[in-house]
LUMTI-575622 format. One record per atom (N, C-alpha, C): residue number from 1; x, y, z; residue in one letter. Coordinates in pm, 1 decimal, padded with zeros to 6 digits. Each point is the difference from the previous one (the first is absolute). Layout:
NODE,NUM,X,Y,Z,A;
...
//
This chain:
NODE,1,17051.5,15920.5,14022.9,X;
NODE,1,-00029.3,-00051.9,00132.5,X;
NODE,1,-00147.7,00017.9,00035.5,X;
NODE,2,-00054.3,00114.9,-00036.4,X;
NODE,2,-00141.2,00026.8,00027.0,X;
NODE,2,-00089.8,-00094.9,-00079.5,X;
NODE,3,00040.7,-00031.8,-00121.5,X;
NODE,3,-00076.9,-00092.8,-00082.7,X;
NODE,3,-00004.2,-00138.8,00063.2,X;
NODE,4,00112.1,-00045.1,00050.3,X;
NODE,4,00005.9,-00130.1,00065.8,X;
NODE,4,-00088.9,-00003.0,00123.6,X;
NODE,5,00002.6,00105.3,00078.3,X;
NODE,5,-00084.3,00009.0,00118.6,X;
NODE,5,-00148.2,-00002.8,-00036.7,X;
NODE,6,-00037.0,00071.9,-00104.6,X;
NODE,6,-00139.5,00000.3,-00045.8,X;
NODE,6,-00043.4,-00138.7,-00046.9,X;
NODE,7,00088.1,-00069.9,-00067.0,X;
NODE,7,-00032.0,-00136.2,-00045.9,X;
NODE,7,-00019.0,-00094.9,00117.9,X;
NODE,8,00085.7,00009.1,00099.1,X;
NODE,8,-00010.9,-00085.5,00118.4,X;
NODE,8,-00130.1,00029.2,00074.5,X;
NODE,9,-00033.1,00126.6,00015.7,X;
NODE,9,-00124.1,00038.0,00068.3,X;
NODE,9,-00120.8,-00052.0,-00077.3,X;
NODE,10,00002.1,00010.9,-00131.9,X;
NODE,10,-00111.3,-00048.8,-00081.9,X;
NODE,10,-00016.1,-00151.5,00012.1,X;
NODE,11,00109.7,-00072.1,00002.0,X;
NODE,11,-00006.4,-00146.7,00012.8,X;
NODE,11,-00058.5,-00038.4,00135.5,X;
NODE,12,00047.6,00062.6,00105.8,X;
NODE,12,-00049.7,-00032.0,00134.3,X;
NODE,12,-00146.6,00039.4,00012.7,X;
NODE,13,-00037.7,00112.9,-00058.7,X;
NODE,13,-00137.9,00049.0,00006.3,X;
NODE,13,-00097.1,-00098.9,-00063.6,X;
NODE,14,00042.3,-00068.2,-00104.8,X;
NODE,14,-00089.1,-00089.2,-00073.8,X;
NODE,14,00005.1,-00145.5,00045.7,X;
NODE,15,00073.0,-00030.1,00105.3,X;
NODE,15,00009.4,-00137.6,00049.4,X;
NODE,15,-00138.3,-00059.7,00030.8,X;
NODE,16,-00092.1,00070.2,00068.7,X;
NODE,16,-00132.0,-00060.4,00023.6,X;
NODE,16,-00076.2,-00032.1,-00129.0,X;
NODE,17,00013.8,00084.7,-00100.5,X;
NODE,17,-00066.8,-00026.4,-00127.8,X;
NODE,17,00058.1,-00124.2,-00065.7,X;
NODE,18,00131.0,-00010.4,-00001.9,X;
NODE,18,00063.3,-00118.2,-00059.3,X;
NODE,18,-00031.3,-00125.8,00079.6,X;
NODE,19,-00009.7,00011.9,00131.5,X;
NODE,19,-00035.3,-00115.6,00083.0,X;
NODE,19,-00141.6,-00046.2,-00031.8,X;
NODE,20,-00091.5,00094.1,-00016.2,X;
NODE,20,-00138.5,-00035.3,-00032.9,X;
NODE,20,-00007.8,-00070.8,-00134.6,X;
NODE,21,00075.8,00047.2,-00095.8,X;
NODE,21,-00000.9,-00063.2,-00132.1,X;
NODE,21,00069.8,-00135.7,00002.6,X;
NODE,22,00109.9,-00010.8,00070.5,X;
NODE,22,00075.2,-00126.2,00003.9,X;
NODE,22,-00074.3,-00108.2,00077.8,X;
NODE,23,-00073.2,00041.4,00104.9,X;
NODE,23,-00072.7,-00097.5,00082.0,X;
NODE,23,-00141.7,-00025.0,-00050.0,X;
NODE,24,-00035.3,00062.6,-00111.1,X;
NODE,24,-00134.1,-00014.1,-00058.1,X;
NODE,24,-00107.0,00033.9,00103.8,X;
NODE,25,00014.9,00115.6,00063.0,X;
NODE,25,-00094.3,00042.2,00103.1,X;
NODE,25,-00139.5,00014.2,-00059.2,X;
NODE,26,-00099.8,-00028.2,00082.5,X;
NODE,26,-00138.8,00004.7,-00045.2,X;
NODE,26,-00041.8,00140.8,-00040.0,X;
NODE,27,00047.2,00100.7,00069.9,X;
NODE,27,-00042.5,00137.9,-00022.6,X;
NODE,27,00118.8,00085.9,-00042.1,X;
NODE,28,00059.7,-00038.4,-00113.4,X;
NODE,28,00118.7,00070.5,-00049.3,X;
NODE,28,-00026.4,00148.4,-00020.7,X;
NODE,29,-00112.9,00031.8,-00061.4,X;
NODE,29,-00031.8,00138.6,-00031.0,X;
NODE,29,-00008.1,00087.3,00123.6,X;
NODE,30,-00063.0,-00050.8,00103.9,X;
NODE,30,-00012.2,00077.0,00123.1,X;
NODE,30,00136.1,00020.7,00065.9,X;
NODE,31,00084.4,-00099.9,-00006.2,X;
NODE,31,00133.2,00011.2,00059.3,X;
NODE,31,00084.4,00100.8,-00077.4,X;
NODE,32,-00010.1,-00001.5,-00133.0,X;
NODE,32,00074.9,00095.6,-00081.9,X;
NODE,32,-00044.6,00141.9,00029.6,X;
NODE,33,-00132.0,00022.8,00007.5,X;
NODE,33,-00051.5,00134.3,00028.9,X;
NODE,33,00042.4,00043.6,00139.7,X;
NODE,34,-00010.8,-00088.9,00096.3,X;
NODE,34,00041.7,00032.5,00136.8,X;
NODE,34,00148.1,00035.0,00003.9,X;
NODE,35,00081.5,-00076.4,-00070.6,X;
NODE,35,00143.3,00025.8,-00001.8,X;
NODE,35,00030.4,00134.4,-00066.6,X;
NODE,36,-00064.4,00029.5,-00110.6,X;
NODE,36,00028.1,00124.4,-00070.7,X;
NODE,36,-00047.1,00122.7,00077.9,X;
NODE,37,-00114.9,-00011.6,00069.1,X;
NODE,37,-00054.6,00115.4,00069.9,X;
NODE,37,00058.4,00020.3,00139.4,X;
NODE,38,00028.6,-00109.5,00070.7,X;
NODE,38,00046.5,00014.6,00138.3,X;
NODE,38,00137.6,-00061.5,00023.8,X;
NODE,39,00062.4,-00051.1,-00104.9,X;
NODE,39,00130.0,-00064.4,00015.3,X;
NODE,39,00110.3,00093.6,00043.1,X;
NODE,40,-00019.8,00129.9,-00018.1,X;
NODE,40,00103.0,00096.3,00040.2,X;
NODE,40,00009.2,00014.0,00150.8,X;
NODE,41,-00102.6,-00048.8,00071.5,X;
NODE,41,00007.8,-00003.7,00145.9,X;
NODE,41,00045.7,-00139.3,00040.8,X;
NODE,42,00066.0,-00010.1,00110.4,X;
NODE,42,00047.3,-00130.8,00046.5,X;
NODE,42,-00118.2,-00091.0,00030.8,X;
NODE,43,-00104.2,00055.5,00061.7,X;
NODE,43,-00116.9,-00080.3,00035.4,X;
NODE,43,-00071.2,-00052.0,-00125.3,X;
NODE,44,-00017.0,00084.6,-00100.1,X;
NODE,44,-00066.1,-00041.5,-00123.9,X;
NODE,44,00079.4,-00104.8,-00074.5,X;
NODE,45,00132.2,00015.9,-00002.5,X;
NODE,45,00085.7,-00096.5,-00068.2,X;
NODE,45,-00005.9,-00135.7,00070.3,X;
NODE,46,00008.0,00002.1,00134.0,X;
NODE,46,-00006.4,-00125.3,00077.0,X;
NODE,46,-00135.7,-00066.7,-00016.0,X;
NODE,47,-00105.7,00077.8,-00001.5,X;
NODE,47,-00134.7,-00053.5,-00017.3,X;
NODE,47,-00013.3,-00065.7,-00138.1,X;
NODE,48,00047.5,00065.8,-00103.6,X;
NODE,48,-00008.0,-00055.6,-00135.0,X;
NODE,48,00080.2,-00130.3,-00010.5,X;
NODE,49,00116.9,-00002.2,00059.6,X;
NODE,49,00081.5,-00121.2,-00004.2,X;
NODE,49,-00065.6,-00113.7,00078.8,X;
NODE,50,-00055.6,00032.4,00114.9,X;
NODE,50,-00068.8,-00101.2,00081.2,X;
NODE,50,-00119.7,-00057.9,-00074.1,X;
NODE,51,-00080.6,00086.4,-00061.6,X;
NODE,51,-00116.9,-00047.7,-00073.5,X;
NODE,51,00040.2,-00081.0,-00122.5,X;
NODE,52,00109.7,00035.9,-00063.1,X;
NODE,52,00047.6,-00077.0,-00115.6,X;
NODE,52,00033.6,-00142.7,00039.9,X;
NODE,53,00055.0,-00016.3,00118.9,X;
NODE,53,00036.4,-00133.6,00047.4,X;
NODE,53,-00122.3,-00074.4,00053.2,X;
NODE,54,-00086.1,00068.9,00075.1,X;
NODE,54,-00115.6,-00065.6,00059.9,X;
NODE,54,-00107.4,-00036.3,-00101.5,X;
NODE,55,-00015.4,00080.5,-00103.9,X;
NODE,55,-00104.0,-00024.5,-00099.3,X;
NODE,55,00049.9,-00080.5,-00118.2,X;
NODE,56,00108.0,-00074.6,00017.9,X;
NODE,56,00052.2,-00077.9,-00111.2,X;
NODE,56,-00096.9,-00112.3,-00034.3,X;
NODE,57,00006.3,-00042.8,-00123.7,X;
NODE,57,-00088.9,-00104.7,-00049.1,X;
NODE,57,00040.7,-00132.9,00060.7,X;
NODE,58,-00093.6,-00063.6,00066.4,X;
NODE,58,00027.6,-00130.5,00060.7,X;
NODE,58,-00027.2,-00110.5,-00101.7,X;
NODE,59,00087.7,-00094.4,-00004.0,X;
NODE,59,-00017.1,-00114.3,-00088.9,X;
NODE,59,-00114.6,-00085.1,00052.9,X;
NODE,60,-00092.7,-00037.1,-00089.6,X;
NODE,60,-00115.3,-00078.1,00041.9,X;
NODE,60,00038.0,-00139.3,00050.0,X;
NODE,61,00115.3,-00047.3,-00039.7,X;
NODE,61,00043.2,-00132.7,00043.6,X;
NODE,61,00065.5,00001.8,00136.2,X;
NODE,62,00025.9,00115.8,00056.3,X;
NODE,62,00076.6,00007.0,00123.3,X;
NODE,62,-00073.9,-00049.2,00125.1,X;
NODE,63,-00132.7,00022.0,00015.6,X;
NODE,63,-00062.0,-00048.9,00121.9,X;
NODE,63,-00000.2,-00153.8,00005.5,X;
NODE,64,00029.2,-00051.9,00114.0,X;
NODE,64,00000.1,-00144.9,00017.5,X;
NODE,64,-00139.5,-00040.8,00044.3,X;
NODE,65,-00059.8,-00089.2,-00075.3,X;
NODE,65,-00133.2,-00049.7,00032.4,X;
NODE,65,00015.0,-00138.7,00055.7,X;
NODE,66,-00043.9,-00017.5,00121.2,X;
NODE,66,00011.3,-00131.2,00063.2,X;
NODE,66,-00135.2,-00068.8,-00004.4,X;
NODE,67,00002.8,-00123.4,-00034.8,X;
NODE,67,-00123.6,-00078.8,-00003.2,X;
NODE,67,00004.0,-00099.7,00113.7,X;
NODE,68,-00116.1,-00029.0,00048.3,X;
NODE,68,-00007.0,-00097.5,00110.3,X;
NODE,68,00003.0,-00139.1,-00058.0,X;
NODE,69,00073.4,-00090.8,00065.5,X;
NODE,69,00010.3,-00137.8,-00048.4,X;
NODE,69,-00091.4,-00088.8,00080.0,X;
//
């Protein structure tokens, strides 16, 4: 039972790191370090997850460019 609990805690703890990698965040390394060093606090974990989402790589084709006719 303790092993299962440790596994669940480890998975939840690393969610910001996995989000940064899955979303191709611009500053993956900084997010991983932030998560590992401050992820044990609720504020640090939330900050790492927020930055992983906000710093995601934007597709260059996504902005709509309008030309005047």
